[in-house]
Each structure stands twice: as C-alpha cells, then as structure tokens.
N, C-alpha and C positions, 0 to 999 in steps of 0.2 A: 719368602715370597714378597713381591713388591707390595707396599702398603696400599697403592692404588688398586691393585687387584683384590686385596683383602677387603677393602672398603666397598668395592662394587659387589663382591659376592655377598657381603653382609646385607647390602641393600636389597638384593634380589631374594634373600631369605627372610626379610623382615615383614612386619605387619603392614607397613605403608604400601609395599608392592602388592601384597595380597589384596588390599583394599582397591588398588588400581585395577587389578584383574577383575574384581567384583564389579567395579563401575563399568568396565568394558563388556561385562557379561560373558567372560571367558574364564570364570573361576575354576572350571574343571581342569584348566591347565596347571593350576597350582600343585596338584598332587604329583604331576610328572616332574615339575621343576624341583620340588622338594626331594623326590627320589633321586634325581640326577645329582643334586648337590650332596645328598647323603652318601652316595657311592664315592664321590670325590673325597669326602671326609674319611670314608673307609680306606681309600687309597693312601691317604696321608698316614693313617695309623699303621697300615701294613708296611709302608716304606720305613717307618721308624722301627718297627719290629725287625725288619730285614737288616737294617743297619746295625741295630744293637746285637742281634744274634750273630751276625757276621764278625763283628768286632770281638765279641766274647769268645767265639771259636778260636780266633787267632791268639788272643791273650792267654787262654787256657792251654792252647797247644804249645806255647813257649815253655810252659812248665812240664808238659808231658808230650814228647814227640809223637807218641802213638794216639794222642787224643783226637778224636774226630766226632765228638758228640756235643750236644748242647742240652743243658738242664733247663727245663721250663716247668715251673710249678711242681718240682720234685720228680719229674720224669725225664729220662735221658732220650734224646732224639738224635738220629744220625744227622749231621750238619747239612749234608747235601740234600737229604730228603726234605727237611723242614724249610730250607732256603728255596728249593724248587717249589714247594707248596706255596710259600709266600710270593714267589715270582708270579705263579699262575693266578693267585688271588689278586695281586695288584693289577695284572693285565685284565682280569675279568671285571674288576671294579671300574676301570677306565672305560671298557667296552660297554658295560651296562649303563654307565652315566651317559654315554653317547646315544644309546638306544632311547633312554628316557628323554634326552634333549630333543630327539626327533618327535617323540610323542608330545612334548611341550609345544614345539613349533606348530604341529598339526592342530592342537587344541586351542592355543592362544590366537592363531590366525583364522580359526574356524574353517579349516581347509576341507573338512568333511570326510576324511579317510577314517575307516574303521580301525580300531586299535591294532588288530591283527594284520591289517594291510599297510601299516606304516613301516616303510623300509627306506633305505637311502635312495633307491631308484624311484619309488613312488613319490617321495618327497621332492626329488629333483624335478619331476614332471609337473608337480603342483606349483613349484616355485619359479618355473620358467618365466612367468609373468611378473615376478617380483625380483628383478635382478639385484636390487639393493640388498636383499637378504641372501639370495641364492649364491652370490659370489663369496660371501663369508662362510656359508655352509660348505661349499665346495673346497674352499681354502683349508678348512678344518679337516674334512673327511679325506681329502686327497693329499694331505701332508704326509711326507715319507715316513716319519716315525709313527704317526697315528695309524697309517695303513699297516705298518709292521705290527703294532700292538694288536689291532683288530684281527690280523691274520694269525698271530700266535694264539689268540683267544679262540677263534673259530677252528683252527687246525688242531689245537690242543684238546678240543672237546671230543675228538674222534680217535686220538692216538696218544700213547705215552712216549713217543719217539723224541719229544722235545725236552725230555729230562736232561738237564745240563750238568756240567761239572765245573770245578774251579781250577786254578793253577797255582804253582809255587810262588808266582809273582804277588799273590795276595798277601803273603807274609811281609813283603816290603811295604805295601800300602796299609797293612794293619787291619784289613777287613776281608773276610771271605766273600767272594762275589761269583755268582753263577753266570756262566756263559751259555746262552741258548744256542744250540748247534744250528748249522745250515739246514734249511728245510724248503720243500717245494709245496706250494699251495695254489690251486687253481691256475696252474701253468706258470706261476711266477716263482723265481728262486730268491729266497731271502737269506742273506748272509748272516753269520753269527753275530750276535750282539750281547753285551753283558746287561744284567738287570740294573746295575747302577747307572748305566748309560740311559736306559729308558726312564728310570726314576728321576734322573737329572734333567730330563726334558720337561718335567711336570710344569714348571713355571711358564715355559713357552706354550705348552698345551693350554694352560689357563688363559693366557693372552688371546689365543684363537677362540676359545670357548666364550670369553667375554665379548669379543667382537660379534659373534653370532647373537648373543643375548641383546646387545645394544642395537643391532640392526632390527631385530624383532620389536624391541621396545620402541624404537623410533616410529615404525609403521603403526604400532598400536596407539601411540600417543596422537597420531594424526588420523585415526579412524574413528568412526561412530560406534557406539555400543551395538552388539548384535541384537537385531530386532526380535520382539516376542519372546524374550528370555527374562525369567524372574527368579528371585531367590526368596525362600521362606525365611524372613528375618525374625518373625514373631509368630508364636503359636498361642492360641487361646483355647484351652480345653475345659469345657464346662465352666467358663468364666475365669479360670486361672491362667494368667498370662505368663509366657516364658519367652525370653529373648527380646530383641528390639529391631526395628527397621532403621537402617543407616543411610539408605539412599532411595531414589525414586523407583529403582527396580526391585526393591525389597517389598514383599507383600506379607499380609497377615493371613495365616491359615487357621480357620476355626474348626473345632472338632467337638463332638458330643459323645459321651460314653454310652455304651449299650447298658441294658438292665443289670448285667453281671458286674459292672463297675470296673472291668478289665479291658475289654475290647472296645474299639471305637465304632460307633454306630454309623456316623457319617462325617464327612469333611466338607467344608465349603469356604469360598472367598466372597467378599462383599464389595460392591460398588466398583467393580473392574469390568470394563466393556471390552468384549472380544468380537471379532467378525465371525459370522457363521462359517463353519467348516475350516476355520483357520488353524494352523499348527502352532501350538504353544509349547514352550519348554520351561520346566520349573525345576530348580535345584532345591531339594528338600534338605532338612537338617541332617548333617552327617552323623549325629549321635542319637542313640535311642534313649528316650527318657522314660516313657511309660506306655503300656498297651502294645498295640501292634507295631512292628517295625515299619518304618516309612516306605519300604519297598512294596508294602501291601496296599498302597493307595492307588487303586485302579480307577476310581471315579471321584471327582470333586464337583460339587454343585456350585453354581454361580448365582449369587443373590444380589439384586439391585433394588434399592428402596423396599427391602424386606420381601420382595417377590422373587421366586425362582425363575430365572430367564433362560437357563441352559445348564449344560454339564460338560466337564472336561473328562474325556475318556483316554486312559493311558494306552499308548502303543507299546505293548509288552515285547514285541519283537525287536525293539530298538534299545533294550537295556544293555548296558556295559557292565562288566564285572569290576566296578570300582565304586568308591563311596561318593566322591565329588563328581557327580554327573548330572546332566540336565535330562530329566525324564520328559519324554515326548508325549504330548496330549493333543487330541483333536477336540476342538470346541464345537458342540452341537447345540443349537438353540432349541427351545421347546415352545 
C-alpha cells in the first residue's frame, strides 16, 4: 500500500487524533473509527490467509493430482470450502468497516442520528447541507467495486448460492482463486468476479476511504466544540484522586463512599455554572475502577462555593449501548 495511505491511517489511529476529537467534544466518534479501522486490519489478515492457502493448494497439488485440501493447524480442509469462507469473511470485513465509518461520521459531526438509524440513505439526507463531505461519501459508496462487495455481503447473508469455484487456469498462475458466480440482488445483476480481483482493489478502496476521512477532518478543524459537553478527566473518591484533566472541557467528578465502603453514596461537581433546565452531556470514564459502574450515576450534585445549587438528572432513555458515550443530563436548580 502507498506509504502516504499508511501514514494517514496511522495518524487517524493515534493518540493525537483521539485528543483532537476530545477537544471538539465528539470523543464518542473514536470507538466507531477504531472499529472501522480494525475491520480493515482484519481484511488484510484475511487476504494474506487467502493468498497463502491458494498458493499452498496449487503447490501441493503438483505433487498429488488428486489433492484438493489444505492443512491448517493439523486439520485438512476442502480447498474450495475454506477459500469461499475467507472470501465471504473479507467481504464482510470491508462492509462492516463501511458501516462503522458511517457511525463515525454521524458521531464526529454530531448529526444526531440514533445508532440504529444510521444508514447510507439517512446519512445522505443529513449530509445534503455538507456537499464537501457528501461528494466523497457518495464517491465511496457508489463506487462499482464497493457496491459489488456490499451486495455480495448482503446477498450472502441470506443464501449459499454465492459459493464459488476455481478453474484449471489457476495452475498457471500458481494460486487457487475463487470466482463468485453471477447473481441478482435487489433488481441488479452482478457479473462474476474473482476474489483476487476484489482484494486487488483494496488500495483504491483505501484511497476513497481516506478522502472521506480528510473531508470530515477538514470540517471538524473549522468547527467549534459541541456546546455543553464535558469529559470526566479526573475523579476524587473520598479524597483519593485518579486521572487528570487535560483541557477545559475535562471536569473533576467527586464521590463519597457509603458506610459499606463499597457503594458510592453521592457524586458531585464543584464550581461549574449551568443554566437552569439546560441539557448537559457528560462522558464518564470508560473503565470501572471501584464501586458502582459509572452507568449507575443517575444524579450528580452541583456545588458552588461549598453550597449545593442544583442537580444533574440523567435522561436514562437516551443511553446507547456503547462505552464511549455522552450521558445526557438535565440541570435543575434548587
């Protein structure tokens, strides 16, 4: 892969970019970006397995004309079966990466779509007012090979008809290669393609992927941080401090143990002013250290000059099933 692409992907995976998302108060996008790139890594591993197994099958077959199996960790597999399995795995990794990329765009731009509502269509409607991003997203999703990969993935979830075979020509190339047969999906006819043809398009795919990332990054760099969002950078439990605040949107969350020494009696923040009835979002620590898990913080007291001036009450209906999320609270003055 081009060194330029490799360097850019490493940047988006790194701590510097994570801190950038934190500064823009869209740190919840980080989990989706990580997952998207993890699937791309899985795709690379799967492609290497596919290549190695395909070559081994041919080399072993030269010794035994009736040989059509591959030994993996001491077990013999039918060559076509395992190569088809790797084909569909590779296709699923690319498709899952694209799904996570949509989630990343939604979260990083704070578009407001619920996770289950994030689709290509809903994203297109949201991005109509952002042509500088929408054009790159459409270029990726409407790419002929990408459409083919996504169609194989979606069609393959419902049928085994896409089980493909190889040809005698593979002996000449020195590698067994599966050809996905013609198929029809949602009214479109897709002609046969080989797995190596799809894998060979990977670098072009990454180029389109990075174009989308850079277009989102450009908009983020020129936008203000999302208002009324905070991160718990530091916790102080009965005087014992953990963590640290790294920027102005990081806050200190105080806690006091109950008499059992296990459960937390109350949580509070100090010297932070909120408007009455305002909506506040707080990202808690993603790791559990001691006592109750942070999902259990339904109420946080607000203390100013050692006096209680109000409370933050969690909107439990707004919780998402992920670790890095902004919990929604309503501030009520007392």
